[in-house]
N, C-alpha and C positions, 0 to 999 in steps of 0.2 A: 676529781678524775679517779675512777676505780681502776684496778689493775688491767682489765681488758682494754679500756681506753688508753691506758699508759702504754700497753704493748702496741696497739694499733698506731698510736702517734709516733713511737719510735720506729716501727716498721716502715711507715711512710717517709719519715725523715731521712733514714739511711738506705731505704729500698732493700730491706732484708727481712727474711722470715727465719733466720738462723738462730738456733739456740745451742750454746756450747755446754755440754754436761761436765761439770767439775767433779768428776769421779776420781778423786786423787787416791787411788789404791796405793797404800804405803809401800807394798812389796814391789811395785812397778816404778816408783819414783827414782830418778837419777840419783846416783850416790852423793852428788854435791848437796842435794836437798836432804837426804837421809842424815848426812853428817851434821846438819843443824840441830837435830834432836828435838824432842818435845813437840809442842804445837807448831813450832816454826817450820818443821819439815813440810807438812801439808800446806800451811798457810803461804809460805814463800813460793812454793810451786804454783799454788792457785793464783797468787799475785802475778807471777810471771805469765801464766796463761791469760788471765784477765787483761793485763796491760797489752799483751801481744795481739789479742783477738777482738777487743771491744769495738773497734771501728767497724767491724763487719757483723756485729751481734746485736740482736734485739732482746735476748733473754739469756740468763745463766741459770743452770739447773744442777746443783749438787745432789747426789744421792746420799741420804743420811747414813746408810750402812757403812760406808767407807770411813766415817768419822766416829760413829758409835763403837765400831770395832776397836778403836784405840782409846776408849774410855775418856777420862777428863782431858787428856792431851788432844784427842780428836775433836771433841766437842768445842774445846777452846779454839782449835784451828778453824772450825766451821764458823764460830762466832766472829773471829777476826776477819775471816773472808767476807762475811756479810757486812760487817762494819766498814770494810774497805770498799766494797761495791757501793754501798749507800753513800759514802763520803765522796768517792771519786767519780762514780758513774751512776748517779741517781736516776737517770732516765731509762736505764736498762731494767727490764722485768726480772725479778728473782723468784725462782720456783724451787721449793724443797720437794724432792722425790722421796716421799715417806710412806705413802700408801696406808695412811692411818684409818682405823675403823674400830670403834668400841661403843659402849653405851654412853649416853649423854653426859653424865657427870665426869666420866673419864675423858671424853673428848674435850671438855672444858680445859683440861690440863694441856692437851695437845695444842689447842687454840692459843692458850696463854704462852706456851713455850715457843711455838713456831712462829706465830704471827706477832706476838708482843716482844718476847725476849730476843729471839733471833732476828725478827723484823722482816721476814719474807713477805712478798706480795701475794704468793700463791703456794699451794701445796697439793699433792695428789692424795686422793681419798678413795677408799674402797666402799662401794655401795651396799655390800652384802647385808649389813644390819638394818638398812632401811632409813627412810627420811626422818623419822622421829629421833633415832639415835644420832643422825648427822646434823641435827638442828643447830648445835653450836657452831658448826662450820658454815652452814647455809645462811645463818643469821648475820654473819659478818659481811655486811654489804660493802665495807671498805677493803675487803680481801677477796681472793678468788680461790674457790675449791675446784680441783680438776678431777672429775669422777672417772674411775676406770670403766671403760666400756669394752672395746676390743683391743687387747694388748698385743704386743709384737713377739712375745716369747714362744718358743716351741712348746706345744701342749696347751696353749691358751684356749683352744677350741673345745677342750674336754668338757668344760662347763659353759663357756661363753657362747658356744654354737648350739647349745641344747634347745630343743623345740618345746615351747610351752603348750599348755592345753588349748590356748586360743590360737595356736599355730604360729605365733611370733617366735623369732629367734631371741634368746635371752639377752644378748648384748644390744639388740635393736630395741627391745622393751626398755632396757636401762636408758639408752640414748633418748628415747621418747619421753621417759619420765623426767630426766634431767632437763631437757630442752623446754618442757612444758610446765608440769606441775611443780617441780623443785626450784625452778629458776625465777622465783618471784622478785629477787633483788638484782637480776641481770648480772650475776657475779660468778657464773659457773661455766666451765669448759668440760670437755670429755677427752679421754685418751683414746686415740685411734692409731694402731700400729701400721708402719709403712710396709710391713711384710704381707699385709692383706689389702692391697689398693682397691680391689673391687668392693670391699666392705667400707672403705673410706668414701667411695662414691655413694653407697647406700646411706651412710651416716649424714652426708651432706644433704641428701633428699629429706631425711627425717628431721634434721635440726635447723634447717634454714641457714642463717648467716653465722651460727655459733662457731667459736674458735676451737680447734683441736690441737692438743699436744700430741706430736707425732714422734714416737721413739722408733728405733729399728733401722735407721740409716747407718751405714758404715759396717761395723763388725757383725751386725745381725743380718746384713744382706738385703735390707728393704729395697723396694722398687721405687726409687725417687721420682722418675719421670711420670709414672702412672699415678702415684700418690699426689703429686703436685697438680697434674692436669685434672684429676678427678676430685681433688679436695679443696682447691681454693674457692672462696665465695665470690659473690658478684663484684666485690671491690678488689679482687686479686689478693685478698688477705685470708684470714680464717685458719691459718696453719702456723704452728710453732714447731719447726722441724729440728729435732735434736740430734746432735752427733757428739759422742763423748771420746772414746778411746782413739778413734781414727784421727782426731784433731789433737787432743792434749798430749798423747804420747808419740806424736810424729816428730820428725826432725825440725820441721818449721811450722808450728801451729798457726801462725798468722797466714802463711801461704795456703795451708789446707783449709782454713776458715774462709778465706777469700774465694778459693776454688769452689767450695761447696755453695757459698752464697751466690756466686755467679751461675752455677749450674742450676740452682733452684730458680733463679730469675729467668733463665733461658726457657725453662718449662712453663713458667708463669705466663710468658708471652703466647 
């Protein structure tokens, strides 16, 4: 069972397309966690969020920047977090938001560290260097690479909306490449931001039943209703809808996770 199958199975079992982003920004942690010091601060906060929300969640997605910023303590916290998820909730998909991209032999290092040492099921990857450079990611049939197509951030269209000589939009050309030529192992997804739901609809037409990682819900103000209605595939799946800050730094993360899960499901109908 590859990661996409793992996600679909979990999504069906608990009727949820929700992903919680474990973006444990140290400066925003409650004091009781900061007082733990070292790697325990972020790890114990993550553990609290994971335990509180797992019943509503089909995926967890840490952003590596919040851990790399704290050096060895942060990376130790990320490793402990992954070990905990794999031990306690092995049916939940794990995604590292790392947006890696480099030449092939350097990518071998990313593959080893993220897929093997940390043990993630999936990671985000930047397509800018082309398929030859990305071969170490694409060749891992047992893992999933999630290729940036149309992201949710302000200014994303500066390059992603550029029109190519063949009149195609750049992000659409990338989506077509990923869904067709690159996806020989059926182990790829694309990133499609909830801030551009009309583009999500176009991406669904381009990629067929492919799964999208969808950032931009919550703090970024993405359009959940249109994203879900235009983005789900024929099975009512095909979306991994991420929310980070709006859930993990709320007064009641479990309640917020359930609320978002239910809202997503309402639009799926």
